[in-house]
Each structure stands twice: as C-alpha cells, then as structure tokens.
C-alpha positions as CSV (number, residue, x, y, z in Angstrom):
1,M,14.5,181.7,38.1
2,F,13.6,178.5,40.0
3,S,15.9,179.4,42.9
4,N,14.1,182.7,43.2
5,L,10.7,180.9,43.3
6,R,12.0,178.6,46.1
7,R,13.2,181.6,48.0
8,A,9.8,183.4,47.6
9,V,8.0,180.3,48.9
10,R,10.4,180.0,51.9
11,R,9.8,183.6,52.8
12,G,6.1,182.6,53.3
13,Y,2.8,184.1,52.8
14,R,3.3,187.0,55.3
15,R,5.1,189.2,52.7
16,A,2.4,188.5,50.1
17,V,-0.2,189.8,52.5
18,D,1.8,192.9,53.1
19,L,1.8,193.7,49.4
20,S,-2.0,194.1,49.4
21,H,-1.7,197.2,51.5
22,P,0.2,200.4,50.6
23,S,2.9,201.6,52.9
24,R,1.5,203.5,55.9
25,S,4.2,206.2,55.7
26,P,4.7,208.3,52.6
27,L,8.3,208.2,51.1
28,G,8.2,211.8,50.0
29,S,11.3,213.0,48.3
30,A,13.6,210.4,49.9
31,V,13.3,207.9,47.0
32,V,16.0,208.7,44.4
33,N,15.2,205.7,42.2
34,C,13.1,202.5,42.1
35,V,13.9,200.0,39.4
36,V,13.1,196.4,38.7
37,Y,15.7,194.1,37.1
38,V,14.9,190.8,35.5
39,E,17.7,188.6,34.2
40,G,20.0,191.6,34.3
41,A,17.7,193.8,32.2
42,R,16.1,197.0,33.5
43,Q,12.3,196.9,33.4
44,D,10.1,199.9,32.7
45,G,6.8,201.0,34.3
46,C,7.7,200.3,38.0
47,A,8.2,203.7,39.5
48,E,6.1,202.9,42.6
49,V,7.7,200.7,45.3
50,E,4.6,198.6,46.0
51,E,4.0,197.9,42.3
52,A,7.6,197.1,41.7
53,L,7.8,194.6,44.6
54,R,4.4,193.1,43.7
55,R,5.6,192.5,40.1
56,V,8.8,190.8,41.3
57,R,7.1,188.5,43.8
58,K,4.3,187.7,41.5
59,T,6.6,186.3,38.8
60,G,9.3,185.0,41.3
61,D,12.0,186.4,39.1
62,G,14.3,189.4,39.3
63,F,14.7,192.0,42.1
64,V,13.9,195.6,42.9
65,W,16.5,198.2,43.7
66,I,15.3,201.2,45.7
67,G,17.6,204.1,46.3
68,L,17.0,206.6,49.2
69,H,18.8,209.8,50.2
70,E,18.7,210.7,53.9
71,P,15.2,209.4,54.7
72,T,13.4,210.4,57.9
73,R,12.1,207.9,60.4
74,E,8.5,208.3,59.0
75,E,9.6,207.9,55.4
76,L,11.5,204.7,56.1
77,A,8.7,203.2,58.3
78,G,6.6,202.3,55.3
79,L,9.5,200.4,53.6
80,A,10.4,198.7,56.9
81,E,6.9,197.3,57.1
82,L,6.7,196.4,53.4
83,F,10.0,194.5,53.3
84,G,10.1,193.3,56.9
85,L,13.2,195.2,57.9
86,H,14.4,194.7,61.5
87,P,13.7,197.8,63.8
88,L,17.3,197.9,65.0
89,A,18.7,198.1,61.4
90,V,16.1,200.7,60.5
91,E,17.1,202.8,63.6
92,D,20.8,202.6,62.4
93,A,19.8,203.5,58.9
94,V,18.0,206.6,60.0
95,T,20.4,207.8,62.7
96,A,23.6,207.3,60.6
97,H,27.0,207.9,62.2
98,Q,27.5,204.2,62.3
99,R,30.7,202.1,62.2
100,P,31.2,200.1,59.0
101,K,29.6,196.7,59.6
102,V,27.6,193.8,58.1
103,E,24.7,192.4,60.2
104,R,22.4,189.6,59.3
105,F,18.7,189.7,60.4
106,D,17.1,186.4,59.3
107,D,17.3,186.4,55.5
108,I,18.1,190.1,55.2
109,L,21.7,191.5,55.2
110,F,22.3,195.0,56.6
111,S,25.5,196.7,55.5
112,V,27.1,200.0,56.5
113,F,29.8,201.7,54.5
114,K,31.7,204.9,55.1
115,T,32.0,207.0,51.9
116,V,35.0,209.4,51.5
117,R,35.7,212.3,49.1
118,Y,38.9,214.3,48.6
119,V,38.3,218.0,49.1
120,E,40.2,220.0,46.6
121,H,42.3,223.0,47.9
122,E,44.9,225.3,46.4
123,E,47.2,225.2,49.5
124,L,47.2,223.1,52.6
125,T,46.8,225.2,55.7
126,A,46.4,224.4,59.4
127,T,42.6,224.4,59.0
128,S,42.2,222.8,55.6
129,E,39.6,220.1,55.1
130,V,41.2,217.3,53.2
131,V,38.8,214.3,53.6
132,E,35.0,214.5,53.7
133,T,33.1,211.5,54.8
134,G,29.5,210.2,54.4
135,E,27.6,207.0,54.9
136,L,26.0,204.4,52.7
137,M,23.7,201.7,54.0
138,A,22.3,198.7,52.1
139,F,19.5,196.3,52.9
140,T,20.0,193.1,50.8
141,G,17.3,190.4,50.5
142,D,16.4,187.6,48.1
143,D,14.6,189.9,45.8
144,F,15.4,193.5,46.8
145,V,18.1,196.0,47.5
146,I,17.5,199.2,49.5
147,T,20.4,201.7,49.5
148,I,20.3,204.6,51.8
149,R,22.8,207.4,51.3
150,H,23.8,210.1,53.9
151,G,25.9,213.1,52.9
152,G,26.4,215.2,49.8
153,H,28.6,212.8,47.9
154,G,28.8,209.0,47.3
155,T,26.0,208.9,44.7
156,L,25.4,205.4,43.2
157,G,24.5,206.6,39.7
158,P,27.8,205.4,38.2
159,V,27.4,202.1,40.0
160,R,23.9,201.6,38.5
161,E,25.2,202.5,35.1
162,S,28.1,200.2,35.2
163,L,25.9,197.3,36.4
164,E,23.3,197.9,33.7
165,A,26.1,197.8,31.1
166,A,27.0,194.3,32.4
167,P,23.7,192.3,32.4
168,G,25.5,189.1,33.1
169,Q,26.8,190.4,36.4
170,L,23.5,192.1,37.3
171,A,21.7,188.8,36.7
172,K,23.4,187.3,39.7
173,G,20.8,189.1,41.8
174,P,20.9,191.6,44.7
175,A,24.3,190.2,45.8
176,S,25.9,191.6,42.7
177,V,24.6,195.1,43.6
178,L,26.1,194.8,47.1
179,H,29.4,193.8,45.6
180,A,29.3,196.7,43.2
181,I,28.6,199.1,46.0
182,A,31.4,197.7,48.1
183,D,33.8,197.9,45.1
184,H,32.8,201.5,44.4
185,V,33.3,202.6,48.0
186,V,36.7,200.9,48.2
187,D,37.9,202.3,44.9
188,D,37.1,205.8,46.4
189,Y,39.3,204.8,49.4
190,V,42.2,204.1,47.0
191,A,41.6,207.3,45.0
192,V,41.5,209.5,48.1
193,T,44.5,207.8,49.6
194,D,46.5,208.5,46.5
195,A,45.3,212.1,46.5
196,V,46.4,212.6,50.1
197,Q,49.9,211.6,49.1
198,N,50.3,214.8,47.2
199,D,49.6,216.8,50.3
200,I,52.1,214.7,52.3
201,D,54.7,215.3,49.6
202,A,54.1,219.0,49.7
203,V,54.5,219.1,53.4
204,E,57.6,217.0,53.3
205,T,59.2,219.3,50.7
206,A,58.4,222.4,52.7
207,V,59.8,220.9,55.9
208,F,63.1,219.9,54.3
209,S,63.5,222.9,52.1
210,E,66.1,225.5,52.8
211,Y,63.5,228.1,53.9
212,G,61.2,225.7,55.8
213,G,59.0,227.7,58.1
214,R,58.3,227.0,61.8
215,G,54.5,227.1,61.1
216,D,54.6,223.8,59.3
217,A,53.7,221.9,62.5
218,G,50.1,223.1,62.2
219,R,49.8,221.8,58.7
220,I,51.3,218.4,59.6
221,Y,49.0,218.0,62.6
222,Q,46.0,218.9,60.5
223,L,47.0,216.4,57.9
224,K,47.3,213.7,60.6
225,R,43.8,214.6,61.8
226,E,42.4,214.2,58.3
227,L,44.3,211.0,57.8
228,L,42.8,209.7,61.1
229,E,39.3,210.4,59.8
230,L,40.2,208.5,56.6
231,R,41.4,205.6,58.7
232,R,38.2,205.5,60.7
233,A,36.3,205.0,57.5
234,V,38.6,202.4,56.0
235,A,40.0,200.2,58.7
236,P,36.7,198.9,60.3
237,L,35.5,197.6,56.9
238,S,38.2,194.9,56.8
239,R,36.4,192.3,58.9
240,P,32.9,192.8,57.3
241,L,34.4,192.3,53.8
242,Q,36.2,189.2,55.0
243,H,32.9,187.9,56.4
244,L,31.2,188.5,53.1
245,A,34.0,186.8,51.2
246,T,34.5,183.7,53.3
247,Q,31.3,182.9,55.3
248,P,28.3,181.1,53.7
249,I,25.4,183.6,53.6
250,P,22.1,182.7,52.0
251,V,21.8,186.1,50.3
252,I,25.4,185.9,48.9
253,P,25.8,183.1,46.3
254,A,29.1,181.3,46.2
255,E,30.0,182.7,42.8
256,V,29.7,186.3,44.2
257,R,31.8,185.7,47.3
258,A,34.9,185.5,45.1
259,Y,34.3,189.1,44.0
260,F,34.2,190.2,47.6
261,R,37.7,188.7,48.1
262,D,39.0,191.0,45.3
263,V,37.4,194.0,47.0
264,S,39.0,192.9,50.3
265,D,42.4,192.9,48.7
266,H,41.9,196.5,47.4
267,L,40.9,197.5,50.9
268,T,44.0,196.0,52.4
269,R,46.1,198.0,49.9
270,A,44.4,201.3,51.0
271,T,44.8,200.4,54.7
272,D,48.5,199.7,54.2
273,Q,49.0,203.0,52.5
274,I,47.2,204.9,55.2
275,N,49.4,203.3,57.9
276,A,52.5,204.1,55.9
277,Y,51.4,207.7,55.5
278,D,50.7,208.0,59.2
279,A,54.2,206.7,60.0
280,L,55.7,209.0,57.4
281,L,53.9,212.0,58.9
282,D,55.2,211.1,62.4
283,S,58.8,211.1,60.9
284,I,58.2,214.4,59.2
285,L,56.8,215.9,62.4
286,Q,59.8,214.7,64.4
287,A,62.2,216.0,61.8
288,H,60.4,219.4,61.9
289,L,60.6,219.6,65.7
290,A,64.3,218.7,65.4
291,Q,64.8,221.5,62.9
292,V,63.0,223.9,65.2
293,T,65.2,222.9,68.1
294,V,68.4,223.3,66.0
295,A,67.2,226.8,64.8
296,Q,66.6,227.8,68.5
297,N,70.0,226.6,69.4
298,E,71.5,228.6,66.6
299,D,69.6,231.7,67.8
300,M,70.9,231.2,71.3
301,R,74.5,230.9,70.1
302,K,74.1,234.1,68.2
303,I,72.7,235.9,71.2
304,T,75.4,234.5,73.4
305,A,78.1,235.6,70.9
306,W,76.8,239.1,70.7
307,A,76.5,239.3,74.5
308,A,80.2,238.2,74.8
309,I,81.2,240.9,72.4
310,V,79.2,243.6,74.2
311,A,80.7,242.4,77.5
312,V,84.2,243.8,76.6
313,P,83.3,247.5,76.2
314,T,80.8,247.1,79.1
315,M,83.5,245.9,81.4
316,V,86.0,248.7,80.4
317,C,83.3,251.4,80.6
318,G,82.3,250.0,83.9
319,V,85.8,250.3,85.3
320,Y,86.4,253.8,84.1
321,G,83.0,254.9,85.1
322,M,83.8,254.5,88.8
323,N,84.3,257.8,90.6
324,F,87.8,257.3,92.0
325,D,90.3,260.1,92.1
326,D,93.5,258.0,91.8
327,M,93.0,255.8,88.7
328,P,95.7,255.0,86.1
329,E,95.8,257.2,82.9
330,L,92.7,259.1,84.2
331,H,94.2,262.5,83.2
332,W,96.2,261.2,80.2
333,T,95.8,263.2,77.0
334,Y,95.5,260.1,74.8
335,G,93.6,258.0,77.3
336,Y,90.2,258.2,75.7
337,P,91.1,257.4,72.0
338,I,93.4,254.6,73.1
339,T,90.7,253.1,75.3
340,V,88.1,253.3,72.5
341,A,90.6,251.7,70.1
342,V,91.4,248.9,72.5
343,M,87.7,248.2,73.0
344,A,87.0,248.2,69.2
345,L,90.0,245.9,68.6
346,A,88.9,243.5,71.3
347,C,85.4,243.4,69.9
348,F,86.7,242.8,66.4
349,V,88.9,239.9,67.5
350,I,86.1,238.3,69.5
351,H,83.6,238.7,66.6
352,R,86.1,237.2,64.1
353,G,86.6,234.2,66.4
354,F,82.9,233.6,66.7
355,R,82.4,233.8,62.9
356,R,85.3,231.3,62.4
357,N,83.6,228.9,64.8
358,G,80.1,229.3,63.1
359,W,78.5,231.1,65.9
360,L,77.7,234.2,63.8
C-alpha cells in the first residue's frame, strides 16, 4: 500500500488535475469491462472509468483494469488524456497490425501481442484456413491496466476469472495482469502448434500412402503458408519476453519477473516446434516431388514400351505397303496369315520382355 502511495506522489499533481474533468471523447461501446482491484479483491460500484481511477488514486491502493475491443481513435482519445498515454502508443493501439513488442514510455509500459486461434476444418484443402490471428495490446502503469483487443477471438474473460480466483497473485498489481495476459497468449501458441501437428500428420500419411495423389502439393504449400503466419505471431515475441524477464522495469516488480521467465520458456518450446514442423514440411514436399518425378518416369517407360511394341507391326506393314511389283512372297497364298502371325508373335515376345523388366 505504501509503495503505491509513493508511486502516486511520484507521478505528480498533473494526473490528479486530469481527474477533475471527464474524458473529452466518449468511449461508446468500446469498453468491455472496467473493474477496480484492491489487495487482489474485486471492488463493486466502479463502472465508470473516471470514477474508478479517482477512487484508486484517492486511496493510493489497488489498480483499475479497463478492457476495450477495437476502439476508434476518438474513443481512445479520452483515455489517452486521462491516463497520460503517449500519442505514438495510442496510434499503434488504434491502427493495429503491429509487430509483437514491448515499449516503455516514461512510467507506462506498452505491450503488443499477436493472438492465434486454430480454425477447425473437416479436411485440409489447398485453400483451407488453419490459423487465424488477432492482436492484443496492453498499457500497464503503476495503478492501471488498459487492454485493447483486435479480432474476433482472444477474449480475456478466462484470464480475468483465473486471476480473481488467485487474489494473492492479483495483489501484486498491474504487472500480474500483464503476466497473465502473456501466459494466456503463449499457452494459445502451444495449443495451436499442437493442433497443427494433426494436419501435418494427415498430409504426411497421404503423401506416403500407396494411393498418394499428385494434388497434395497444394495442401502442403497451404499448410506452409499457415505455419508461416503462425511463426510471424510467435517468433517476434521472444525478445520482448526476455526483456520483461531480465531487465529492471519500474512497472514490473522483481517477484513478477520470474513468472515472465516461465512464459519465455513456453514460448521457446512453441518456437522450436514451429521450426521443426517447417523443416518436416520441407522434407514432405521434397518427398512428394520425388514421388511425382518417379511416377512421371514410370509413365514415360510405359509409353516407350508400348511404342516399341507398336513399332514392329508398323515396320512390317510399312514394308509391305510399298507399291513394288517384285516383292518376296507378295503373291503367296499363305503370305498374309503368316505375316500377321509373325507380327503377333513378335509383339508378344517384346511385351513379355518389358513386363519381365518392370516396364509394363
């Protein structure tokens, strides 16, 4: 409690003056939730943002957690003025499509996470969507957390419920909320990565099956594209998490940094799995292309064998089809049946030879 009081004094009188004026921009329907927590317990009667922040800073204890969903620039302007958010961070929060990162603006931490969701499908095709991504931003201060969600998934309801079920963890302040969000996002990475493995196993089985089709290349390429989208969400988060786990940051107490190290370990596991899956898909694609090449060679051998068989009667018919008067056995009574029999016998012998050598 005393540490929170000292932080409030350090932040100065400027914020206190801001609380005497309502936000200049209406928040509209962007606010999903606004809750005050004191010593890990949820407080009632603080549905309005200004009232919630005034209550926290008047007592110097607890913090307020505000959840937003896809706010507009005008809706976020009021909060930016009320909490003293940096304009650059506000611009990133509104625009979205940001790279995962952690930036510090004075005593406020701005974090960006990519959320992922596995898209269920009955059968993987060349156009199937496997991974759906969204974005989650968080402004973390001494006495507030503002979360901004972009996309149709990645709701923080389960995170809030799990934290409220652990008051001791929630009592550590806004840093505990930031850790819970990072842990939730990384757990989704691991879950989606495990789900993608089923699609990879299905493609691998189809490629190496006896009746593997030549259309599997499209499915493999589509799966590699989806895996690339998953990697773009997971890989860039490694350095920000290491920064939160190792660097001294005023907003992140030392006892919370250890929790970020655990999240970083889980992220490393997901990253290693994605890299392994990508290498495996490369091998499957190469094996599939090799199978296609072998199948084409077999088709060419069959075509060549049949062309050799047809060449025998073609040659004989070509010789006896010439319009010469003096030709051997031209007027012989048994010339025609014997010639046909010889051609049939020659074709049979050649066909048998090709089958014995595996060409037919």
